[in-house]
N, C-alpha and C positions, 0 to 999 in steps of 0.2 A: 814724593812728599819730602819736605825738609825734615831731616832726622831729628832736629831739636824740637820741632813742632810735634812729631810723632812721640818723642819722649815725654813731653809735657801732657799730651793727650793720655798716654799710658799712666802717668802719675795721677791725673784727675780721675781716670776710670778706676784705678786701684783704690783710691780714697773713697769714691762713691760705693764701690763694692764692699769695702771694709766697714764703712758706716752702716750700710744696709745689713751687713752680717749681724751687727749688734741688734738692729731692729727686727731681724727675722726670727728672733727667739728660738735659736737652735734649728733654723731652717724649717720651722713649723708654720710660718706665715708666708703665703704664696707670693704676694706683691714684693716684699723685701727680698725673698729668695730669688726671684727672677732678676732683680737688680744686682744681687750678688753674682749670679752666674754671668749675666751680660757684662757687668763691670769688670770682673776678672778676665773674661774672655777678650774684651776690648783691650784691657791693660796688656795682656800677653801678646796680642796681635801687634799693637803699636810699639811695644817694647822690641819685638822682633824686627820691625822696620827700622827703629833707631839703631839697633845693633848691626845693621848692614853697613853703617858708615861711622859710627862712634865706637871707640874701644870699650870692651865689656866692663872693665874696671871703672871707667868714667860713667858709663850708663848706670851701672848698679849703684855707685855711690850717690849719684844725683837722684835716681829713682827711689832708693830706700830713704835717703836723708830728707828729701822734699816730701815724700809720702808720710814719713814719721811726723814731720813738723806740721803738715796740713791736717793729718788725722788728730793730732794732739790739740791743735787750736779748735778744730771743728767739734771735738768731744767736749772741750771746755764750754762752748756755746750751746751745743745740742743736748749734752748729757750731764751738764754741771760737774765735769771732772775738775778737780782742784789742781791748780798750777801754783807752785810756790816759786820763790826767787831762783832757786837752783834749777828748776825745770825751765823757767823762762831763759835763764842764762845758757843752759844747754841747747835750747832751741835756737838761740842767737848764734851759738858756735856752729851748729849744723848749717844754718843758713849762710854763714860766712864761708864755710867750707864749700858749699854749692857754688857760691859766687866765684870763689877762687878757681875751682875746677872748670866752671863754664867759661869764664872770661880771661883767665890768666894762665891756665895750664897748657903747656905744649902738647900734652897727651890728648886733650880735648880738641886741639886745633888740627890734629892729624886726620881730619875728615877727608874722605875722597873715595 
């Protein structure tokens, strides 16, 4: 599997697990709890696949940054979390950092 695809699957899985964690009400609701467990399980599995070919620092930076940005935006829509100008600016900086790492960093290009 392409390591970049594995990384993005890991990110989406972690975001789904985290959003379900809120909906699980302290792991007391079965459906959301099952999504939490499967989401985090898939996230770590696909993260391990990405780490076979992409340096750990690059993987972690993209995984945590993209996950943070996606969870924040999803929480804005799903849970009415307030986002002010500073939060939106910070999210833009995180996304810019991910783009730089993925497309311009020689560290990220050292796949093999």
